[in-house]
py3Dmol code that shows the C-alpha trace and the ligand (Angstrom):
import py3Dmol

protein = """\
ATOM      1  CA  MET A   1     114.355 118.305 125.934  1.00  0.00           C
ATOM      2  CA  THR A   2     115.384 114.838 125.111  1.00  0.00           C
ATOM      3  CA  ARG A   3     112.949 112.515 123.577  1.00  0.00           C
ATOM      4  CA  GLU A   4     112.662 108.794 124.305  1.00  0.00           C
ATOM      5  CA  GLU A   5     109.648 106.909 122.702  1.00  0.00           C
ATOM      6  CA  LEU A   6     107.602 105.254 125.348  1.00  0.00           C
ATOM      7  CA  TYR A   7     104.799 103.809 123.029  1.00  0.00           C
ATOM      8  CA  SER A   8     103.445 104.230 119.546  1.00  0.00           C
ATOM      9  CA  GLY A   9      99.595 103.651 118.941  1.00  0.00           C
ATOM     10  CA  LYS A  10      97.639 103.849 115.786  1.00  0.00           C
ATOM     11  CA  ALA A  11      97.383 107.591 115.549  1.00  0.00           C
ATOM     12  CA  LYS A  12      99.791 108.905 118.241  1.00  0.00           C
ATOM     13  CA  THR A  13     103.310 108.399 119.522  1.00  0.00           C
ATOM     14  CA  ILE A  14     103.963 108.957 123.155  1.00  0.00           C
ATOM     15  CA  TYR A  15     107.475 110.145 124.341  1.00  0.00           C
ATOM     16  CA  LYS A  16     108.986 110.507 127.759  1.00  0.00           C
ATOM     17  CA  THR A  17     110.271 113.916 128.908  1.00  0.00           C
ATOM     18  CA  ASP A  18     112.805 114.750 131.538  1.00  0.00           C
ATOM     19  CA  ASN A  19     109.951 114.800 133.990  1.00  0.00           C
ATOM     20  CA  PRO A  20     108.652 111.271 134.823  1.00  0.00           C
ATOM     21  CA  GLU A  21     105.270 112.828 135.430  1.00  0.00           C
ATOM     22  CA  ILE A  22     104.979 114.335 132.163  1.00  0.00           C
ATOM     23  CA  LEU A  23     104.897 112.933 128.451  1.00  0.00           C
ATOM     24  CA  ILE A  24     104.574 114.293 124.941  1.00  0.00           C
ATOM     25  CA  ALA A  25     101.884 112.979 122.611  1.00  0.00           C
ATOM     26  CA  GLU A  26     102.550 113.473 119.111  1.00  0.00           C
ATOM     27  CA  PHE A  27      99.638 113.493 116.855  1.00  0.00           C
ATOM     28  CA  ARG A  28     100.571 111.787 113.639  1.00  0.00           C
ATOM     29  CA  ASN A  29      99.039 111.785 110.180  1.00  0.00           C
ATOM     30  CA  SER A  30      98.246 108.118 109.984  1.00  0.00           C
ATOM     31  CA  LEU A  31      94.612 106.888 109.702  1.00  0.00           C
ATOM     32  CA  THR A  32      93.552 103.379 110.687  1.00  0.00           C
ATOM     33  CA  ALA A  33      89.977 101.978 110.981  1.00  0.00           C
ATOM     34  CA  PHE A  34      88.444  98.388 111.530  1.00  0.00           C
ATOM     35  CA  ASN A  35      91.062  97.679 114.218  1.00  0.00           C
ATOM     36  CA  GLY A  36      93.860  98.582 111.995  1.00  0.00           C
ATOM     37  CA  GLU A  37      92.636  96.626 108.868  1.00  0.00           C
ATOM     38  CA  LYS A  38      92.428  99.775 106.732  1.00  0.00           C
ATOM     39  CA  LYS A  39      95.219 102.204 106.793  1.00  0.00           C
ATOM     40  CA  GLY A  40      95.795 105.655 105.288  1.00  0.00           C
ATOM     41  CA  GLU A  41      97.414 109.094 105.751  1.00  0.00           C
ATOM     42  CA  MET A  42      96.099 112.515 105.593  1.00  0.00           C
ATOM     43  CA  ASP A  43      98.232 115.634 105.406  1.00  0.00           C
ATOM     44  CA  LYS A  44      97.709 117.827 108.430  1.00  0.00           C
ATOM     45  CA  LYS A  45      95.543 115.356 110.360  1.00  0.00           C
ATOM     46  CA  GLY A  46      97.718 115.325 113.330  1.00  0.00           C
ATOM     47  CA  TYR A  47      97.826 119.179 113.394  1.00  0.00           C
ATOM     48  CA  TYR A  48      93.986 119.527 113.170  1.00  0.00           C
ATOM     49  CA  ASN A  49      93.298 116.763 115.696  1.00  0.00           C
ATOM     50  CA  ALA A  50      95.815 118.172 118.146  1.00  0.00           C
ATOM     51  CA  HIS A  51      94.425 121.648 118.113  1.00  0.00           C
ATOM     52  CA  ILE A  52      90.791 120.468 118.224  1.00  0.00           C
ATOM     53  CA  SER A  53      91.610 118.223 121.316  1.00  0.00           C
ATOM     54  CA  LYS A  54      93.549 121.079 122.936  1.00  0.00           C
ATOM     55  CA  LYS A  55      90.569 123.556 122.623  1.00  0.00           C
ATOM     56  CA  LEU A  56      88.088 120.875 123.716  1.00  0.00           C
ATOM     57  CA  PHE A  57      90.188 119.854 126.787  1.00  0.00           C
ATOM     58  CA  GLU A  58      90.707 123.459 127.445  1.00  0.00           C
ATOM     59  CA  MET A  59      86.879 124.027 127.588  1.00  0.00           C
ATOM     60  CA  LEU A  60      86.279 120.976 129.610  1.00  0.00           C
ATOM     61  CA  GLU A  61      88.824 122.110 132.154  1.00  0.00           C
ATOM     62  CA  SER A  62      87.174 125.488 132.292  1.00  0.00           C
ATOM     63  CA  GLU A  63      83.940 123.643 133.259  1.00  0.00           C
ATOM     64  CA  GLY A  64      85.556 121.555 136.025  1.00  0.00           C
ATOM     65  CA  ILE A  65      86.484 118.419 134.198  1.00  0.00           C
ATOM     66  CA  ARG A  66      90.153 117.116 135.059  1.00  0.00           C
ATOM     67  CA  THR A  67      92.176 116.187 131.985  1.00  0.00           C
ATOM     68  CA  HIS A  68      95.561 114.938 131.235  1.00  0.00           C
ATOM     69  CA  TYR A  69      96.174 118.047 128.943  1.00  0.00           C
ATOM     70  CA  ILE A  70      98.983 120.520 129.932  1.00  0.00           C
ATOM     71  CA  GLU A  71      99.826 122.686 126.902  1.00  0.00           C
ATOM     72  CA  MET A  72     100.779 122.402 123.188  1.00  0.00           C
ATOM     73  CA  ILE A  73     104.751 122.666 122.729  1.00  0.00           C
ATOM     74  CA  PHE A  74     104.653 122.347 118.964  1.00  0.00           C
ATOM     75  CA  ASP A  75     102.112 122.073 116.104  1.00  0.00           C
ATOM     76  CA  ILE A  76     101.498 118.464 116.818  1.00  0.00           C
ATOM     77  CA  ASP A  77     103.168 117.976 120.124  1.00  0.00           C
ATOM     78  CA  MET A  78     101.015 118.008 123.220  1.00  0.00           C
ATOM     79  CA  LEU A  79     102.253 117.987 126.750  1.00  0.00           C
ATOM     80  CA  ILE A  80     100.296 115.658 128.803  1.00  0.00           C
ATOM     81  CA  LYS A  81     100.319 114.307 132.378  1.00  0.00           C
ATOM     82  CA  LYS A  82     101.329 110.666 132.872  1.00  0.00           C
ATOM     83  CA  VAL A  83      98.398 108.668 133.792  1.00  0.00           C
ATOM     84  CA  GLU A  84      97.619 104.942 134.230  1.00  0.00           C
ATOM     85  CA  ILE A  85      95.216 104.437 131.344  1.00  0.00           C
ATOM     86  CA  ILE A  86      91.999 102.456 132.144  1.00  0.00           C
ATOM     87  CA  LYS A  87      91.601  99.891 129.513  1.00  0.00           C
ATOM     88  CA  ILE A  88      87.888 100.992 128.965  1.00  0.00           C
ATOM     89  CA  GLU A  89      86.741 102.718 126.023  1.00  0.00           C
ATOM     90  CA  VAL A  90      83.728 104.809 127.107  1.00  0.00           C
ATOM     91  CA  ILE A  91      81.307 105.501 124.190  1.00  0.00           C
ATOM     92  CA  VAL A  92      78.519 107.909 124.590  1.00  0.00           C
ATOM     93  CA  ARG A  93      75.769 107.864 121.961  1.00  0.00           C
ATOM     94  CA  ASN A  94      73.221 110.606 121.335  1.00  0.00           C
ATOM     95  CA  ILE A  95      72.053 109.536 117.775  1.00  0.00           C
ATOM     96  CA  ALA A  96      72.124 105.960 116.511  1.00  0.00           C
ATOM     97  CA  ALA A  97      75.095 105.615 114.003  1.00  0.00           C
ATOM     98  CA  GLY A  98      77.832 103.141 113.247  1.00  0.00           C
ATOM     99  CA  SER A  99      78.182  99.809 114.909  1.00  0.00           C
ATOM    100  CA  ILE A 100      74.994 100.168 117.001  1.00  0.00           C
ATOM    101  CA  THR A 101      72.873 100.225 114.020  1.00  0.00           C
ATOM    102  CA  LYS A 102      74.425  96.950 112.821  1.00  0.00           C
ATOM    103  CA  LYS A 103      74.025  95.049 116.266  1.00  0.00           C
ATOM    104  CA  TYR A 104      70.619  96.054 117.182  1.00  0.00           C
ATOM    105  CA  PRO A 105      67.353  97.104 115.282  1.00  0.00           C
ATOM    106  CA  LEU A 106      68.215 100.815 115.445  1.00  0.00           C
ATOM    107  CA  LYS A 107      67.983 102.935 112.363  1.00  0.00           C
ATOM    108  CA  GLU A 108      70.799 105.419 111.666  1.00  0.00           C
ATOM    109  CA  GLY A 109      69.625 108.780 112.743  1.00  0.00           C
ATOM    110  CA  THR A 110      67.410 107.722 115.669  1.00  0.00           C
ATOM    111  CA  ILE A 111      67.727 110.188 118.442  1.00  0.00           C
ATOM    112  CA  PHE A 112      67.991 108.579 121.859  1.00  0.00           C
ATOM    113  CA  LYS A 113      65.960 110.126 124.634  1.00  0.00           C
ATOM    114  CA  LEU A 114      68.898 109.691 127.064  1.00  0.00           C
ATOM    115  CA  PRO A 115      72.540 109.355 126.021  1.00  0.00           C
ATOM    116  CA  VAL A 116      73.503 105.543 125.711  1.00  0.00           C
ATOM    117  CA  ILE A 117      76.755 104.694 127.455  1.00  0.00           C
ATOM    118  CA  VAL A 118      78.640 101.684 126.312  1.00  0.00           C
ATOM    119  CA  PHE A 119      81.887 100.376 127.767  1.00  0.00           C
ATOM    120  CA  ASP A 120      84.181  98.490 125.297  1.00  0.00           C
ATOM    121  CA  PHE A 121      87.492  96.645 126.378  1.00  0.00           C
ATOM    122  CA  LYS A 122      90.377  98.533 124.952  1.00  0.00           C
ATOM    123  CA  SER A 123      92.199  95.721 123.421  1.00  0.00           C
ATOM    124  CA  ASP A 124      93.390  95.472 119.829  1.00  0.00           C
ATOM    125  CA  GLU A 125      94.051  91.664 120.509  1.00  0.00           C
ATOM    126  CA  TYR A 126      90.446  90.925 121.118  1.00  0.00           C
ATOM    127  CA  GLY A 127      88.876  93.744 118.930  1.00  0.00           C
ATOM    128  CA  ASP A 128      87.434  96.058 121.489  1.00  0.00           C
ATOM    129  CA  PRO A 129      84.461  93.782 122.614  1.00  0.00           C
ATOM    130  CA  MET A 130      81.586  95.287 124.608  1.00  0.00           C
ATOM    131  CA  LEU A 131      81.851  94.844 128.326  1.00  0.00           C
ATOM    132  CA  ASN A 132      79.244  94.836 131.095  1.00  0.00           C
ATOM    133  CA  ASP A 133      80.029  95.839 134.700  1.00  0.00           C
ATOM    134  CA  ASP A 134      80.566  92.205 135.714  1.00  0.00           C
ATOM    135  CA  ILE A 135      83.134  91.466 133.030  1.00  0.00           C
ATOM    136  CA  ALA A 136      84.970  94.756 133.630  1.00  0.00           C
ATOM    137  CA  LEU A 137      85.147  93.892 137.212  1.00  0.00           C
ATOM    138  CA  ALA A 138      86.096  90.166 136.487  1.00  0.00           C
ATOM    139  CA  LEU A 139      89.016  91.546 134.166  1.00  0.00           C
ATOM    140  CA  GLY A 140      90.097  93.777 136.907  1.00  0.00           C
ATOM    141  CA  LEU A 141      89.881  96.911 134.509  1.00  0.00           C
ATOM    142  CA  ALA A 142      88.354  99.118 137.174  1.00  0.00           C
ATOM    143  CA  THR A 143      86.487  99.019 140.548  1.00  0.00           C
ATOM    144  CA  ARG A 144      82.798  99.459 140.817  1.00  0.00           C
ATOM    145  CA  GLU A 145      83.222 102.861 142.202  1.00  0.00           C
ATOM    146  CA  GLU A 146      85.429 103.828 139.200  1.00  0.00           C
ATOM    147  CA  LEU A 147      82.705 102.583 136.884  1.00  0.00           C
ATOM    148  CA  THR A 148      80.241 104.794 138.332  1.00  0.00           C
ATOM    149  CA  ILE A 149      82.689 107.748 138.058  1.00  0.00           C
ATOM    150  CA  LEU A 150      83.390 106.959 134.357  1.00  0.00           C
ATOM    151  CA  ARG A 151      79.762 106.956 133.599  1.00  0.00           C
ATOM    152  CA  LYS A 152      79.185 110.248 135.485  1.00  0.00           C
ATOM    153  CA  LEU A 153      82.116 111.936 134.014  1.00  0.00           C
ATOM    154  CA  ALA A 154      81.134 110.855 130.344  1.00  0.00           C
ATOM    155  CA  LEU A 155      77.593 112.038 130.731  1.00  0.00           C
ATOM    156  CA  ARG A 156      78.831 115.585 131.958  1.00  0.00           C
ATOM    157  CA  ILE A 157      81.575 115.803 129.279  1.00  0.00           C
ATOM    158  CA  ASN A 158      78.989 114.709 126.541  1.00  0.00           C
ATOM    159  CA  GLU A 159      76.487 117.406 127.925  1.00  0.00           C
ATOM    160  CA  LEU A 160      79.287 120.134 127.606  1.00  0.00           C
ATOM    161  CA  LEU A 161      80.500 119.095 124.161  1.00  0.00           C
ATOM    162  CA  LEU A 162      76.825 118.920 122.936  1.00  0.00           C
ATOM    163  CA  ILE A 163      76.276 122.639 123.749  1.00  0.00           C
ATOM    164  CA  TYR A 164      79.780 123.766 122.641  1.00  0.00           C
ATOM    165  CA  LEU A 165      79.520 121.993 119.253  1.00  0.00           C
ATOM    166  CA  ASP A 166      76.037 122.913 118.557  1.00  0.00           C
ATOM    167  CA  GLU A 167      77.036 126.601 118.806  1.00  0.00           C
ATOM    168  CA  ARG A 168      79.514 125.844 116.050  1.00  0.00           C
ATOM    169  CA  GLY A 169      77.137 124.211 113.738  1.00  0.00           C
ATOM    170  CA  ILE A 170      78.179 120.576 114.622  1.00  0.00           C
ATOM    171  CA  ILE A 171      76.052 117.667 115.767  1.00  0.00           C
ATOM    172  CA  LEU A 172      77.636 115.075 117.996  1.00  0.00           C
ATOM    173  CA  PRO A 173      75.937 111.734 117.248  1.00  0.00           C
ATOM    174  CA  ASP A 174      78.649 109.779 119.484  1.00  0.00           C
ATOM    175  CA  LEU A 175      82.177 109.726 120.774  1.00  0.00           C
ATOM    176  CA  LYS A 176      84.683 107.687 122.574  1.00  0.00           C
ATOM    177  CA  LEU A 177      86.403 108.711 125.601  1.00  0.00           C
ATOM    178  CA  GLU A 178      89.377 107.361 127.542  1.00  0.00           C
ATOM    179  CA  PHE A 179      90.349 108.005 131.125  1.00  0.00           C
ATOM    180  CA  GLY A 180      93.322 107.514 133.337  1.00  0.00           C
ATOM    181  CA  ARG A 181      94.268 107.365 136.939  1.00  0.00           C
ATOM    182  CA  LYS A 182      96.640 109.856 138.633  1.00  0.00           C
ATOM    183  CA  ASP A 183      97.153 110.466 142.212  1.00  0.00           C
ATOM    184  CA  GLY A 184      93.773 108.907 143.179  1.00  0.00           C
ATOM    185  CA  GLU A 185      91.976 110.949 140.677  1.00  0.00           C
ATOM    186  CA  ILE A 186      90.336 109.925 137.315  1.00  0.00           C
ATOM    187  CA  LEU A 187      91.488 112.209 134.391  1.00  0.00           C
ATOM    188  CA  LEU A 188      90.141 112.583 131.038  1.00  0.00           C
ATOM    189  CA  ALA A 189      92.908 111.276 128.698  1.00  0.00           C
ATOM    190  CA  ASP A 190      93.590 110.445 124.958  1.00  0.00           C
ATOM    191  CA  GLU A 191      92.096 112.889 122.584  1.00  0.00           C
ATOM    192  CA  ILE A 192      88.630 114.276 121.506  1.00  0.00           C
ATOM    193  CA  SER A 193      88.895 114.765 117.789  1.00  0.00           C
ATOM    194  CA  CYS A 194      87.594 113.970 114.431  1.00  0.00           C
ATOM    195  CA  ASP A 195      89.126 110.538 114.738  1.00  0.00           C
ATOM    196  CA  THR A 196      87.226 109.722 118.120  1.00  0.00           C
ATOM    197  CA  CYS A 197      83.796 111.339 117.616  1.00  0.00           C
ATOM    198  CA  ARG A 198      81.029 111.356 114.925  1.00  0.00           C
ATOM    199  CA  PHE A 199      80.756 115.195 113.814  1.00  0.00           C
ATOM    200  CA  TRP A 200      77.771 115.771 111.564  1.00  0.00           C
ATOM    201  CA  ASP A 201      77.230 119.225 109.790  1.00  0.00           C
ATOM    202  CA  LYS A 202      74.100 120.682 111.390  1.00  0.00           C
ATOM    203  CA  LYS A 203      72.985 122.169 108.122  1.00  0.00           C
ATOM    204  CA  THR A 204      73.752 119.254 105.770  1.00  0.00           C
ATOM    205  CA  GLY A 205      73.931 116.285 108.079  1.00  0.00           C
ATOM    206  CA  GLN A 206      77.054 115.347 106.369  1.00  0.00           C
ATOM    207  CA  SER A 207      79.936 113.531 108.244  1.00  0.00           C
ATOM    208  CA  MET A 208      82.937 115.519 109.174  1.00  0.00           C
ATOM    209  CA  ASP A 209      84.966 112.767 110.930  1.00  0.00           C
ATOM    210  CA  LYS A 210      86.749 109.546 110.406  1.00  0.00           C
ATOM    211  CA  ASP A 211      83.618 107.853 108.917  1.00  0.00           C
ATOM    212  CA  ILE A 212      84.700 109.564 105.766  1.00  0.00           C
ATOM    213  CA  PHE A 213      87.839 107.414 105.699  1.00  0.00           C
ATOM    214  CA  ARG A 214      86.055 104.343 107.015  1.00  0.00           C
ATOM    215  CA  PHE A 215      83.358 104.281 104.444  1.00  0.00           C
ATOM    216  CA  ASN A 216      85.002 106.354 101.437  1.00  0.00           C
ATOM    217  CA  LYS A 217      82.588 109.127 101.888  1.00  0.00           C
ATOM    218  CA  GLY A 218      84.395 111.848 100.196  1.00  0.00           C
ATOM    219  CA  ASP A 219      87.250 114.288 100.935  1.00  0.00           C
ATOM    220  CA  ILE A 220      88.362 113.760 104.432  1.00  0.00           C
ATOM    221  CA  SER A 221      91.093 116.667 104.353  1.00  0.00           C
ATOM    222  CA  LYS A 222      88.216 118.971 103.550  1.00  0.00           C
ATOM    223  CA  ALA A 223      86.106 117.740 106.327  1.00  0.00           C
ATOM    224  CA  TYR A 224      88.727 117.852 109.069  1.00  0.00           C
ATOM    225  CA  GLU A 225      89.706 121.347 107.993  1.00  0.00           C
ATOM    226  CA  LYS A 226      85.923 122.418 108.180  1.00  0.00           C
ATOM    227  CA  VAL A 227      85.765 121.260 111.821  1.00  0.00           C
ATOM    228  CA  ALA A 228      89.146 122.774 112.734  1.00  0.00           C
ATOM    229  CA  ARG A 229      87.839 126.240 111.293  1.00  0.00           C
ATOM    230  CA  ARG A 230      84.828 125.969 113.385  1.00  0.00           C
ATOM    231  CA  ILE A 231      86.469 124.755 116.782  1.00  0.00           C
ATOM    232  CA  VAL A 232      89.910 126.394 116.369  1.00  0.00           C
ATOM    233  CA  PRO A 233      89.524 129.357 113.776  1.00  0.00           C
ATOM    234  CA  GLU A 234      92.629 130.991 115.555  1.00  0.00           C
ATOM    235  CA  ILE A 235      95.035 128.439 113.705  1.00  0.00           C
ATOM    236  CA  PHE A 236      93.983 129.723 110.521  1.00  0.00           C
ATOM    237  CA  GLU A 237      94.662 133.562 111.145  1.00  0.00           C
TER     238      GLU A 237
END
"""
ligand_1 = """\
24
5GP
P 81.293 102.648 116.577
O 81.077 101.669 117.782
O 80.043 103.065 115.937
O 82.330 102.153 115.692
O 81.764 103.940 117.328
C 81.230 104.809 118.143
C 81.996 106.038 118.381
O 83.154 105.768 119.169
C 82.490 106.712 117.079
O 82.555 108.089 117.274
C 83.955 106.224 116.831
O 84.957 107.042 116.188
C 84.258 105.942 118.354
N 85.171 104.783 118.527
C 84.809 103.586 119.034
N 85.739 102.798 119.103
C 86.965 103.466 118.652
C 88.228 103.140 118.494
O 88.621 101.924 118.671
N 89.017 104.182 117.987
C 88.600 105.303 117.742
N 89.558 106.426 117.298
N 87.286 105.579 117.945
C 86.451 104.667 118.340
"""
view = py3Dmol.view(width=600, height=400)
view.addModel(protein, "pdb")
view.setStyle({"model": 0}, {"cartoon": {"style": "trace"}})
view.addModel(ligand_1, "xyz")
view.setStyle({"model": 1}, {"stick": {}})
view.zoomTo()
view.show()
């Protein structure tokens, strides 16, 4: 299969394939935080995140959630359906952590009675500012109907992930989801991994995600491996 680069983001490079409807997402080892201000590299990060995403996409598909995932074709290469990415980061919060504790009087660790959904404008240029429905509509990012669907899908995905991860000793304080349009449908896109979720160890409460890199909290390699061992034990056999 020939490979022509379509787009290179902060953690993944997207390639065209011979089929215009299908792309390859290559999960790289690069780490960035704070809108690209902090940069790093972690051996095997791409491998772990790709396989964690694969497993979570498969689980969600089996529960009726449509995703862009097709199959893994190599260690770090995921075959995906080409979608038109909706420039909204859908963040679901179950427990207060990160930016919400800086912007509002909410202590880290506060458990929300109901999941809190926030829409951010996916824009490096503007630093991903928070949206409300009127701004999203004014920017033409999505229709009102799509915003309703995004909210509904995000809540269902969160619900399924909470159960799945809890069974593997992982708490999910929050996560970021991205969606895309394809043939009149909205598909879950991007990735679900240690880079896009907060994962806390159920026993110790310790971070097992990108916060370790963001805030120099310890050995990131060990933490990502720990998550991978719980979600995709088969890659260690
Ligand atoms: P926060 O708003 O606290 O920075 O992030 C909330 C959650 O969404 C965290 O799980 C974080 O990893 C994820 N998140 C929010 N914005 C981004 C982003 O631009 N890139 C990535 N990889 N994750 C994000």
